N, C-alpha and C positions, 0 to 999 in steps of 0.2 A: 781245633777242638780244645775246649777248656779242661778243667780238672775238678774233682770233688775232694775236698779235705774234710775229714772227720776230726773234730777238735774237742778234746776233753776240757771241761771247765771245773772250777773248784767245787768240792762237795760241802765246803764250809768256809775255810780260811781263804781269803782273797789272795794271799801270798802263794798259794799252790798253783797259780796260773804260770805256765812256762813262758819264757821269752819268745820261743818259737810260736806258741799259740797266739800271743799278742800280735806278732808280726803277720802271721797268716791271716788273721781276722782283719787287720788293717789293710792288707793288700787285696782281700777278696772283693769281687764285684757284687756278690750276693751272700748274705748270711741267713741261713735257715734256722729259725729258733723255735723250740717247743712252746715257749710262752714269751711273746715279745716284751711283755711288761717286766717279767723277771730278768730276761736277758739284757734289757735296756740299762738296768742298774749296773751290771757287770761291764757292758760296753762303754758306758759313760765314765766309769771308774778308770778305764784304760784308754780313754780318749779315742774310741773307735766309732766311726761315723758311717759305716757302709750301709747299703740298702738292706733292710730287714724284712724277711718274709716268714709268716707263720707256717710251721710245718710240725704237726703233732698227730697223735694216734687217731684223732677223729677226722682229719682231712688228708692224711698222707696218701691215701689211695687216689684222691683227686689231684693232688699237687705233684706227684712223682713225675708224670709224663711232661708236665709244664717245666719242671726243673731240668729234666734230662734234655729237653729241647734247647733250653737256655745254655746249658753247658756245651752241647753239640755246636751251638752258635758261637762259641769262643769264650763264654763267661767262666770265671773261676768261682765256684761255690764252696762255702764252708758251712758244715752242719754242726750245730751245737744243741745240747739239751739244757734243761734247767740246772742240772748239776751232774758231774761225772762224765763218763764216756758214752756218747750216743750209741744206741744199739744194745747196751747192757741194761735190760729192763726199761728201756726208753725207745722212742722211735728212731729209726735209722736203717734197719735191715732192708726194708722194701726199696729204699732209695739206692742203697749200696748195690743190691742185687740187680736193679735195672741199669745202673751205670756199668756194672761188669758185663751184663748182657749186651750192652751197646758199645762195648770197647772203650769206655771212658776210664781214664786212670783214676784210681781211688787211693788216696794216702791217708792213713789213720795215724794221728800223732799220739805218742805216749803221753800219759798224764793221769790225772786224778780219777779214781773210781773207789767207791766206798768199801767194797768187800775185801780188797787186798789188805789194807791196814787192819781191818777187823779180823781177818783170818790169821795174819802174822802175829797179831797181839794176843790171840786167843789162848795160846799155850797148847793148842791141839795141833796134830800133825798137819803141815801145810805143803809137804812135798807132793802129795797127791790129794785131790779133793774134787768134789762135784758141785756145780753151781745150779741151784734150783730156782733162784730168784723168788718171785712172789708165788705162793701156792694159790690154786683156785680158791676163790672166796667161798663157794658153796659146793656145787656139783663137782664130784671127782676129788675133793680135798682129802677125805679120809682114805680113799682107795689109793691115792698117790703116796700117802704116808705108809700104807701097808706095803707098797712096792719098794719102799726105801728101807724096810726093816733089816734087810740083809746087806745093805750097802757098807762096804768095808772102809771107805774113805770118809774124811771129814766132809760134812754137807753144809753148804752155804745157802741161807735163806734171807730174803728181804721181808720186812713186816712193818705194818703201820702200828703206832702206839696204841690205838684203840682196839686192835685185835691181838696184841702181844700175849696177854694173860690167857686168852682162849687158846692161842696157838701152843703156848708152853704146856697147858693142861692136856691138849691133844697129844703133844709129844710124849708127855709122861705116861699117858694111857697106852700109846702105841709102842714106844721104845723102852719104857720102864723108868721108874723114878730115879734110878742111880746113874742113868746115862749122863755123861758129862756134857756141859753146854757153856757157851760164852755168848753173852748178849752185849753187843757194842752199840752205844748210843751217842749221837751227835759227833761223829768222826771229824776230827780236825777243828772242831769248834771249841768255844771257851769252856763249856760244861761237858766235854767228852768223858764218857764213863764206860768201863768194862766190868760186867758182873759175871763171875765165873763160878762154876761148881756143879753139883748134881742137879738134875732137873727139878727135884723136889725143893731144893734150897733156892734156886733162882726163881722158881715160880712163887715161892713164899715171899721173896724179896719184892717182886713186882705186884703181888697182891696187896702188900703193905705200903708200897711206894708207887704212885701213879707214874707210868712210863711216859716220857715226852720226847719229841724230836724224831729224827730219822734213825731207823734201827736195822742192824744186821745181826742175824743169829747164826752162830757156828755150832753145829751139833757133831759130837764125836761119832765116828763110824763104828760099826759093830765090832770090827777087828780091834780097834783101839780100846773099846770098852772091855773086851775079853782080856786083853793084855793087862789093863789096869787092875782088873779083878784078880788075875793070877798073881800079879806082883804083890797085891795086898794080902792074899791068902798064903803066899809062899812062906814056909817056916824059916826062921832066921837062925843061922849058925852062931852060937855064943862066941866062938873064937873070932868070927868075922866081926861081930859087934865090938869085941875088944880091940880089934885092929882098925875099926872105923870104916869097914867096907860093907857091913851088912845092915845098915840102917835103912828101914823102910821109909819110902817117900811117896807122897801123893803129889805129883808134879802139877796138878791143877788147882791146889789150894794153898 
């Protein structure tokens, strides 16, 4: 029996491809790609010439059993997405689940994913967080935000540039204009940008400056917002100020 490898690919910078990922793709009998045109650019860059099969959210229900049979027949398959780690807001879960059900070994390589550098660079707590990915575009969107009002951890969202301003406005309405947020744009690319501050400030920025590229939004949890407000309102002891220990700070600005 063969094996399934889940292989992360760069979210922007080609140099973020690992040595192991290149080797696995070169050795694989079959490479499953979300978009064969996009993946062909990456594969040509690294001189990888394996058999390429389209595997995306519109056909994965039909292709899963076909791929499982090939792996059971002894083929090694490698699953990649257009960017980042397959399965994280990308196709992959269905195939992994079927392989596990059929006793096929699944190995996921560590590698690039957009939300980790966005979260770590946000200045918001990243020891505990929840990942929401893309919100529903219409039905259930506002109800999901209402469900997250009392979430204590930092919350990670993916968003498209054309919906970002609308999303930030909805966040402001639901979570309050002072809730801290970080919007990361074009992670690892030439024009990478992080815009941090209160929701009202970040919203104003993107209302004045059209957002472009891939976007990750990190929203402060309710607990962190409460802590920030208490620190800002806490009276400062004059003696501590003289000793340099009582200076108030806003660590997000």
